[in-house]
MIDOSE-1310 file (N, C-alpha, C; in nm, 2 decimals, decimal comma, always signed):
residues 212
mrll	+16,30/+1,69/-2,53/+16,20/+1,64/-2,60/+16,06/+1,66/-2,59; +15,96/+1,67/-2,68/+15,80/+1,69/-2,67/+15,75/+1,54/-2,71; +15,64/+1,52/-2,65/+15,59/+1,40/-2,71/+15,41/+1,45/-2,74; +15,40/+1,46/-2,88/+15,26/+1,48/-2,91/+15,18/+1,34/-2,94
vglg	+15,06/+1,32/-2,84/+14,98/+1,21/-2,85/+14,86/+1,24/-2,93; +14,83/+1,19/-3,02/+14,67/+1,17/-3,06/+14,60/+1,08/-3,03; +14,49/+1,05/-2,98/+14,39/+0,99/-2,93/+14,27/+0,93/-3,03; +14,24/+0,79/-3,04/+14,17/+0,76/-3,12/+14,17/+0,61/-3,11
npge	+14,07/+0,53/-3,22/+14,08/+0,38/-3,23/+14,16/+0,34/-3,33; +14,22/+0,25/-3,34/+14,27/+0,18/-3,46/+14,20/+0,11/-3,55; +14,25/+0,10/-3,69/+14,16/+0,04/-3,76/+14,10/+0,09/-3,89; +14,07/+0,05/-4,01/+14,01/+0,14/-4,12/+13,88/+0,16/-4,09
khln	+13,80/+0,10/-4,02/+13,66/+0,14/-3,99/+13,66/+0,24/-3,89; +13,76/+0,31/-3,84/+13,75/+0,40/-3,74/+13,82/+0,52/-3,79; +13,87/+0,53/-3,91/+13,97/+0,59/-3,96/+13,91/+0,76/-3,97; +13,78/+0,76/-4,01/+13,77/+0,90/-4,03/+13,64/+0,93/-3,91
nrhn	+13,62/+0,86/-3,81/+13,51/+0,86/-3,69/+13,56/+1,00/-3,63; +13,45/+1,06/-3,59/+13,48/+1,19/-3,49/+13,57/+1,15/-3,38; +13,55/+1,05/-3,31/+13,65/+1,01/-3,19/+13,79/+1,01/-3,23; +13,81/+1,01/-3,36/+13,94/+1,01/-3,40/+14,01/+1,11/-3,45
igfm	+13,95/+1,23/-3,40/+14,01/+1,38/-3,45/+14,18/+1,40/-3,39; +14,18/+1,32/-3,28/+14,31/+1,33/-3,22/+14,41/+1,26/-3,31; +14,39/+1,15/-3,38/+14,47/+1,07/-3,48/+14,49/+1,16/-3,59; +14,37/+1,23/-3,64/+14,38/+1,32/-3,76/+14,49/+1,43/-3,73
aadk	+14,47/+1,48/-3,62/+14,58/+1,60/-3,58/+14,71/+1,56/-3,57; +14,73/+1,44/-3,53/+14,89/+1,38/-3,53/+14,94/+1,35/-3,67; +14,83/+1,30/-3,76/+14,87/+1,27/-3,88/+14,92/+1,39/-3,98; +14,83/+1,51/-3,92/+14,87/+1,64/-4,01/+14,97/+1,71/-3,98
iret	+15,01/+1,69/-3,86/+15,14/+1,74/-3,78/+15,25/+1,68/-3,83; +15,26/+1,54/-3,87/+15,37/+1,47/-3,89/+15,36/+1,47/-4,05; +15,27/+1,49/-4,12/+15,26/+1,54/-4,26/+15,34/+1,68/-4,30; +15,28/+1,76/-4,21/+15,33/+1,93/-4,25/+15,48/+1,94/-4,21
ygfs	+15,53/+1,86/-4,11/+15,70/+1,89/-4,06/+15,76/+1,77/-4,12; +15,73/+1,68/-4,21/+15,81/+1,57/-4,28/+15,87/+1,49/-4,18; +15,80/+1,43/-4,05/+15,85/+1,34/-3,97/+15,87/+1,21/-4,04; +15,93/+1,11/-3,97/+15,96/+0,99/-4,02/+15,84/+0,92/-4,04
pyrr	+15,85/+0,81/-4,15/+15,72/+0,73/-4,14/+15,70/+0,64/-3,98; +15,56/+0,64/-3,96/+15,53/+0,57/-3,82/+15,60/+0,43/-3,83; +15,63/+0,39/-3,70/+15,67/+0,25/-3,68/+15,60/+0,20/-3,56; +15,58/+0,07/-3,53/+15,53/+0,01/-3,43/+15,62/+0,00/-3,32
rfqg	+15,57/+0,09/-3,20/+15,64/+0,06/-3,08/+15,57/+0,12/-2,97; +15,60/+0,05/-2,85/+15,54/+0,14/-2,73/+15,36/+0,11/-2,74; +15,33/-0,01/-2,80/+15,19/-0,03/-2,82/+15,11/+0,08/-2,90; +15,19/+0,13/-3,00/+15,15/+0,23/-3,08/+15,21/+0,24/-3,19
lise	+15,17/+0,37/-3,29/+15,27/+0,41/-3,38/+15,35/+0,53/-3,34; +15,47/+0,55/-3,38/+15,54/+0,66/-3,33/+15,61/+0,70/-3,47; +15,64/+0,84/-3,44/+15,72/+0,91/-3,55/+15,80/+1,00/-3,49; +15,91/+1,06/-3,56/+16,00/+1,15/-3,50/+16,05/+1,26/-3,59
gkig	+16,09/+1,37/-3,53/+16,13/+1,48/-3,62/+16,15/+1,60/-3,54; +16,15/+1,72/-3,58/+16,19/+1,86/-3,52/+16,09/+1,93/-3,58; +16,04/+2,02/-3,49/+15,96/+2,14/-3,50/+16,03/+2,27/-3,43; +16,09/+2,35/-3,51/+16,19/+2,46/-3,47/+16,30/+2,40/-3,44
nnav	+16,35/+2,42/-3,30/+16,47/+2,37/-3,25/+16,44/+2,26/-3,17; +16,31/+2,21/-3,15/+16,28/+2,09/-3,05/+16,25/+1,97/-3,13; +16,33/+1,85/-3,05/+16,31/+1,72/-3,08/+16,16/+1,68/-3,05; +16,11/+1,63/-3,13/+15,94/+1,59/-3,12/+15,92/+1,45/-3,15
rilk	+15,85/+1,38/-3,07/+15,80/+1,24/-3,11/+15,63/+1,27/-3,11; +15,59/+1,17/-3,21/+15,43/+1,17/-3,23/+15,41/+1,02/-3,20; +15,29/+1,00/-3,12/+15,25/+0,89/-3,08/+15,10/+0,85/-3,10; +15,07/+0,76/-3,16/+14,92/+0,72/-3,20/+14,91/+0,57/-3,12
pttf	+14,84/+0,56/-2,99/+14,84/+0,46/-2,93/+14,75/+0,35/-3,02; +14,77/+0,24/-3,04/+14,68/+0,12/-3,09/+14,60/+0,04/-3,01; +14,59/+0,08/-2,89/+14,54/-0,02/-2,77/+14,39/+0,02/-2,75; +14,32/+0,09/-2,87/+14,19/+0,14/-2,85/+14,20/+0,26/-2,74
mnes	+14,09/+0,33/-2,74/+14,08/+0,45/-2,67/+14,10/+0,43/-2,50; +14,03/+0,33/-2,48/+14,02/+0,31/-2,34/+14,14/+0,26/-2,25; +14,25/+0,21/-2,33/+14,37/+0,15/-2,28/+14,47/+0,27/-2,36; +14,47/+0,38/-2,39/+14,56/+0,47/-2,44/+14,67/+0,48/-2,34
grsv	+14,63/+0,48/-2,21/+14,73/+0,53/-2,10/+14,87/+0,43/-2,11; +14,83/+0,31/-2,14/+14,93/+0,19/-2,15/+15,05/+0,23/-2,25; +15,01/+0,28/-2,35/+15,09/+0,31/-2,47/+15,16/+0,44/-2,46; +15,10/+0,52/-2,38/+15,18/+0,67/-2,32/+15,26/+0,65/-2,23
setv	+15,24/+0,56/-2,14/+15,30/+0,52/-2,04/+15,44/+0,46/-2,05; +15,46/+0,38/-2,14/+15,57/+0,31/-2,20/+15,63/+0,42/-2,27; +15,60/+0,49/-2,33/+15,67/+0,59/-2,42/+15,75/+0,69/-2,31; +15,66/+0,77/-2,22/+15,71/+0,83/-2,13/+15,83/+0,81/-2,04
kffk	+15,80/+0,65/-2,02/+15,92/+0,60/-1,94/+16,05/+0,58/-2,02; +16,02/+0,54/-2,11/+16,16/+0,49/-2,21/+16,22/+0,64/-2,24; +16,16/+0,76/-2,27/+16,23/+0,86/-2,29/+16,25/+0,94/-2,17; +16,19/+0,89/-2,03/+16,22/+0,98/-1,93/+16,16/+1,11/-1,92
lssd	+16,04/+1,11/-1,97/+15,97/+1,25/-1,98/+15,90/+1,29/-1,87; +15,89/+1,41/-1,83/+15,80/+1,46/-1,72/+15,66/+1,47/-1,82; +15,55/+1,48/-1,72/+15,43/+1,48/-1,79/+15,39/+1,63/-1,84; +15,44/+1,72/-1,82/+15,43/+1,84/-1,85/+15,50/+1,86/-2,01
kvfv	+15,56/+1,76/-2,06/+15,64/+1,75/-2,20/+15,54/+1,68/-2,29; +15,40/+1,65/-2,24/+15,34/+1,55/-2,31/+15,21/+1,63/-2,36; +15,18/+1,64/-2,47/+15,05/+1,72/-2,52/+14,97/+1,61/-2,60; +14,84/+1,60/-2,55/+14,73/+1,51/-2,59/+14,62/+1,57/-2,67
fydd	+14,59/+1,53/-2,77/+14,49/+1,56/-2,86/+14,39/+1,48/-2,89; +14,26/+1,54/-2,84/+14,15/+1,45/-2,84/+14,01/+1,51/-2,87; +13,90/+1,44/-2,89/+13,77/+1,48/-2,93/+13,70/+1,54/-2,79; +13,62/+1,65/-2,82/+13,55/+1,70/-2,71/+13,44/+1,75/-2,75
ldlv	+13,32/+1,66/-2,70/+13,17/+1,68/-2,70/+13,12/+1,82/-2,68; +13,19/+1,88/-2,57/+13,12/+2,00/-2,50/+13,16/+2,13/-2,56; +13,24/+2,12/-2,67/+13,29/+2,23/-2,74/+13,22/+2,22/-2,89; +13,19/+2,34/-2,93/+13,12/+2,36/-3,08/+13,23/+2,31/-3,18
pgkc	+13,17/+2,25/-3,29/+13,29/+2,18/-3,40/+13,37/+2,30/-3,44; +13,50/+2,26/-3,41/+13,61/+2,35/-3,47/+13,68/+2,45/-3,36; +13,61/+2,42/-3,24/+13,66/+2,52/-3,14/+13,77/+2,44/-3,06; +13,88/+2,49/-3,01/+13,99/+2,44/-2,93/+14,00/+2,51/-2,80
rikl	+14,05/+2,43/-2,70/+14,07/+2,48/-2,56/+14,20/+2,39/-2,53; +14,29/+2,46/-2,46/+14,42/+2,40/-2,41/+14,45/+2,43/-2,29; +14,48/+2,31/-2,20/+14,52/+2,39/-2,06/+14,62/+2,26/-2,02; +14,68/+2,30/-1,92/+14,79/+2,21/-1,84/+14,72/+2,14/-1,72
ggga	+14,70/+2,02/-1,71/+14,63/+1,93/-1,62/+14,47/+1,97/-1,61; +14,42/+1,91/-1,52/+14,26/+1,91/-1,51/+14,20/+1,77/-1,49; +14,06/+1,77/-1,52/+13,99/+1,61/-1,50/+13,98/+1,57/-1,65; +13,93/+1,44/-1,63/+13,91/+1,38/-1,73/+13,76/+1,39/-1,81
gghn	+13,67/+1,46/-1,74/+13,56/+1,50/-1,81/+13,49/+1,39/-1,86; +13,50/+1,28/-1,81/+13,43/+1,17/-1,86/+13,48/+1,08/-2,00; +13,60/+1,14/-2,04/+13,65/+1,11/-2,15/+13,75/+0,98/-2,08; +13,73/+0,84/-2,15/+13,82/+0,74/-2,11/+13,93/+0,72/-2,16
glks	+13,98/+0,80/-2,27/+14,12/+0,78/-2,32/+14,18/+0,90/-2,21; +14,14/+0,96/-2,16/+14,20/+1,07/-2,05/+14,19/+1,00/-1,93; +14,10/+0,92/-1,90/+14,10/+0,84/-1,74/+14,21/+0,74/-1,76; +14,23/+0,69/-1,87/+14,34/+0,59/-1,88/+14,49/+0,65/-1,88
ldnq	+14,50/+0,77/-1,93/+14,59/+0,85/-1,91/+14,65/+0,88/-1,76; +14,53/+0,95/-1,73/+14,54/+0,99/-1,58/+14,59/+0,87/-1,48; +14,53/+0,76/-1,49/+14,58/+0,64/-1,42/+14,72/+0,60/-1,44; +14,77/+0,63/-1,55/+14,91/+0,57/-1,57/+15,03/+0,66/-1,57
igne	+14,99/+0,79/-1,61/+15,08/+0,92/-1,59/+15,06/+1,04/-1,51; +14,94/+1,02/-1,43/+14,89/+1,13/-1,34/+14,84/+1,22/-1,44; +14,78/+1,33/-1,39/+14,70/+1,42/-1,49/+14,78/+1,56/-1,53; +14,89/+1,58/-1,51/+14,97/+1,71/-1,52/+15,02/+1,72/-1,67
ywrv	+14,95/+1,67/-1,77/+14,99/+1,67/-1,90/+14,90/+1,78/-1,99; +14,95/+1,81/-2,10/+14,88/+1,92/-2,17/+14,75/+1,86/-2,25; +14,66/+1,92/-2,23/+14,51/+1,87/-2,29/+14,48/+1,96/-2,39; +14,47/+1,92/-2,54/+14,43/+1,98/-2,63/+14,29/+1,93/-2,66
rlgi	+14,18/+2,00/-2,65/+14,04/+1,97/-2,66/+14,00/+2,01/-2,79; +13,96/+1,94/-2,89/+13,92/+1,98/-3,02/+13,78/+1,94/-3,03; +13,68/+2,06/-3,03/+13,55/+2,03/-3,03/+13,48/+1,97/-3,16; +13,39/+1,87/-3,12/+13,34/+1,80/-3,24/+13,17/+1,80/-3,23
ghpg	+13,12/+1,91/-3,12/+13,00/+1,94/-3,10/+12,91/+1,81/-3,04; +12,81/+1,83/-3,00/+12,73/+1,72/-2,94/+12,59/+1,70/-3,03; +12,56/+1,57/-3,02/+12,43/+1,52/-3,09/+12,31/+1,57/-3,02; +12,31/+1,61/-2,92/+12,18/+1,65/-2,84/+12,11/+1,59/-2,72
hkdr	+12,16/+1,47/-2,72/+12,11/+1,38/-2,63/+12,21/+1,28/-2,58; +12,24/+1,25/-2,46/+12,32/+1,15/-2,41/+12,32/+1,01/-2,48; +12,20/+0,99/-2,50/+12,17/+0,84/-2,57/+12,21/+0,84/-2,73; +12,25/+0,96/-2,78/+12,28/+0,93/-2,91/+12,45/+0,96/-2,91
vlry	+12,52/+0,98/-2,80/+12,66/+0,99/-2,80/+12,74/+0,91/-2,86; +12,72/+0,77/-2,81/+12,80/+0,66/-2,85/+12,80/+0,65/-3,03; +12,68/+0,65/-3,06/+12,66/+0,65/-3,20/+12,74/+0,76/-3,28; +12,72/+0,89/-3,24/+12,77/+1,00/-3,30/+12,92/+1,00/-3,30
vlqd	+13,00/+0,97/-3,20/+13,13/+0,98/-3,19/+13,21/+0,86/-3,29; +13,12/+0,74/-3,28/+13,17/+0,66/-3,36/+13,14/+0,67/-3,53; +13,08/+0,77/-3,57/+13,05/+0,79/-3,68/+13,15/+0,88/-3,75; +13,17/+0,85/-3,90/+13,26/+0,95/-3,96/+13,21/+1,11/-3,97
fakq	+13,31/+1,18/-3,99/+13,28/+1,33/-4,00/+13,17/+1,33/-4,13; +13,09/+1,41/-4,13/+13,03/+1,45/-4,28/+13,13/+1,50/-4,37; +13,08/+1,47/-4,50/+13,15/+1,53/-4,61/+13,17/+1,70/-4,59; +13,08/+1,76/-4,55/+13,06/+1,89/-4,55/+13,16/+1,95/-4,42
eqnt	+13,15/+1,85/-4,31/+13,27/+1,90/-4,20/+13,41/+1,86/-4,25; +13,43/+1,74/-4,32/+13,56/+1,75/-4,39/+13,63/+1,84/-4,47; +13,53/+1,90/-4,57/+13,57/+2,01/-4,63/+13,57/+2,13/-4,59; +13,51/+2,16/-4,46/+13,51/+2,32/-4,40/+13,60/+2,31/-4,28
wlti	+13,53/+2,32/-4,16/+13,61/+2,33/-4,05/+13,71/+2,25/-4,02; +13,69/+2,11/-4,05/+13,76/+2,05/-4,02/+13,90/+2,04/-4,09; +13,90/+2,08/-4,19/+14,04/+2,07/-4,27/+14,11/+2,21/-4,21; +14,01/+2,29/-4,20/+14,08/+2,45/-4,15/+14,15/+2,42/-4,02
lles	+14,07/+2,35/-3,92/+14,12/+2,33/-3,79/+14,25/+2,27/-3,81; +14,26/+2,15/-3,87/+14,37/+2,07/-3,85/+14,49/+2,11/-3,93; +14,47/+2,20/-4,02/+14,58/+2,25/-4,11/+14,63/+2,39/-4,02; +14,56/+2,45/-3,94/+14,61/+2,56/-3,88/+14,67/+2,51/-3,76
ladn	+14,61/+2,41/-3,71/+14,68/+2,36/-3,57/+14,81/+2,32/-3,62; +14,83/+2,23/-3,72/+14,95/+2,20/-3,78/+15,06/+2,32/-3,78; +15,00/+2,41/-3,87/+15,10/+2,53/-3,91/+15,17/+2,59/-3,78; +15,07/+2,59/-3,68/+15,10/+2,69/-3,57/+15,14/+2,62/-3,44
iqll	+15,18/+2,48/-3,46/+15,19/+2,40/-3,36/+15,31/+2,42/-3,26; +15,43/+2,50/-3,33/+15,53/+2,55/-3,25/+15,51/+2,62/-3,12; +15,39/+2,72/-3,14/+15,34/+2,78/-3,05/+15,30/+2,71/-2,92; +15,23/+2,59/-2,92/+15,22/+2,52/-2,83/+15,34/+2,46/-2,75
iesn	+15,42/+2,42/-2,85/+15,55/+2,36/-2,78/+15,62/+2,45/-2,69; +15,58/+2,55/-2,74/+15,68/+2,68/-2,68/+15,60/+2,75/-2,57; +15,48/+2,69/-2,52/+15,39/+2,73/-2,42/+15,33/+2,88/-2,46; +15,30/+2,89/-2,57/+15,23/+3,01/-2,62/+15,08/+2,96/-2,66
entl	+15,02/+2,88/-2,55/+14,88/+2,84/-2,61/+14,78/+2,93/-2,64; +14,78/+3,03/-2,55/+14,70/+3,12/-2,57/+14,68/+3,17/-2,71; +14,82/+3,21/-2,78/+14,82/+3,26/-2,90/+14,78/+3,16/-3,02; +14,80/+3,04/-2,96/+14,77/+2,92/-3,05/+14,60/+2,96/-3,08
mskl	+14,54/+2,91/-2,95/+14,39/+2,92/-2,97/+14,31/+3,03/-3,00; +14,39/+3,16/-3,01/+14,34/+3,27/-3,07/+14,36/+3,26/-3,23; +14,46/+3,21/-3,29/+14,48/+3,18/-3,42/+14,41/+3,09/-3,47; +14,38/+2,96/-3,42/+14,26/+2,87/-3,44/+14,13/+2,92/-3,46
alav	+14,09/+3,01/-3,37/+13,95/+3,07/-3,37/+13,95/+3,17/-3,50; +14,04/+3,25/-3,51/+14,00/+3,33/-3,64/+14,02/+3,24/-3,75; +14,10/+3,14/-3,74/+14,09/+3,06/-3,88/+13,96/+2,99/-3,90; +13,93/+2,93/-3,82/+13,77/+2,86/-3,81/+13,67/+2,94/-3,83
fpgd	+13,67/+3,04/-3,75/+13,54/+3,13/-3,74/+13,59/+3,28/-3,75; +13,62/+3,32/-3,89/+13,66/+3,43/-3,91/+13,57/+3,54/-3,91; +13,58/+3,65/-3,80/+13,49/+3,76/-3,78/+13,36/+3,71/-3,74; +13,33/+3,61/-3,70/+13,24/+3,57/-3,62/+13,23/+3,59/-3,46
ekvl	+13,21/+3,68/-3,42/+13,21/+3,70/-3,28/+13,11/+3,61/-3,19; +13,01/+3,57/-3,25/+12,91/+3,51/-3,17/+12,97/+3,35/-3,15; +13,00/+3,31/-3,26/+13,08/+3,17/-3,27/+13,21/+3,14/-3,20; +13,30/+3,28/-3,19/+13,40/+3,26/-3,13/+13,37/+3,27/-2,95
sknv	+13,28/+3,30/-2,90/+13,26/+3,31/-2,77/+13,17/+3,21/-2,73; +13,10/+3,14/-2,81/+13,01/+3,03/-2,80/+13,06/+2,91/-2,72; +12,99/+2,84/-2,64/+13,04/+2,74/-2,56/+12,91/+2,65/-2,55; +12,94/+2,53/-2,57/+12,82/+2,44/-2,56/+12,85/+2,35/-2,44
aene	+12,80/+2,41/-2,31/+12,82/+2,34/-2,19/+12,97/+2,34/-2,15; +13,03/+2,41/-2,18/+13,19/+2,37/-2,18/+13,25/+2,35/-2,03; +13,17/+2,42/-1,92/+13,20/+2,38/-1,79/+13,13/+2,26/-1,74; +13,06/+2,18/-1,81/+12,98/+2,07/-1,76/+13,02/+1,95/-1,87
ptdq	+13,12/+1,89/-1,85/+13,18/+1,81/-1,96/+13,05/+1,68/-1,96; +13,03/+1,64/-2,06/+12,93/+1,53/-2,09/+13,02/+1,40/-2,04; +12,94/+1,32/-1,98/+13,01/+1,18/-1,96/+13,02/+1,11/-2,08; +13,15/+1,06/-2,12/+13,16/+0,99/-2,22/+13,21/+0,83/-2,20
nnle	+13,16/+0,80/-2,08/+13,21/+0,65/-2,03/+13,15/+0,54/-2,13; +13,20/+0,43/-2,13/+13,17/+0,33/-2,21/+13,23/+0,35/-2,36; +13,28/+0,45/-2,39/+13,33/+0,47/-2,55/+13,44/+0,40/-2,57; +13,48/+0,33/-2,68/+13,60/+0,28/-2,70/+13,72/+0,36/-2,72
């Protein structure tokens, strides 16, 4: 079994926040594959289904971002999962909007949702970083991530990214993450070699401390 975890904050006011792109990814995957309706369990919302021949659960912690690890830990323990069967989708300030980077293990990069997971289940889980861009100055980060995506973003790269991610998610589950990243880049940035290679301080993660 695989566990797909979307990170975000619960509640209507956070629904379309940039910080909730992980929730959006989880919802799009659930919708695309006709998973069961969400039900409340493990301090979160959980849904079940299959992708290819793989049994999959989707989890959205409802603990708020900073305590996401409690929900994930309960779920992992119940299903007796190793952490390399856990795939976490979350917002990344240091990637240009629409860019995706995937890796197994690593640091939290100042993201409090990941810090909570690392404390609860260790750091050897899959990280799916979904770029939301940076507002330009660290003093504007909190307001920026807790703002809704602009309509133009929702109608362009955001929709393309989420739909392409859902359509090709089986590649991630089957450990073909490089192929998935290539497909996403071609979908979001077709023919634009500059954008495909551009990185905004990718190797110098922005401190996201104190974000809910």
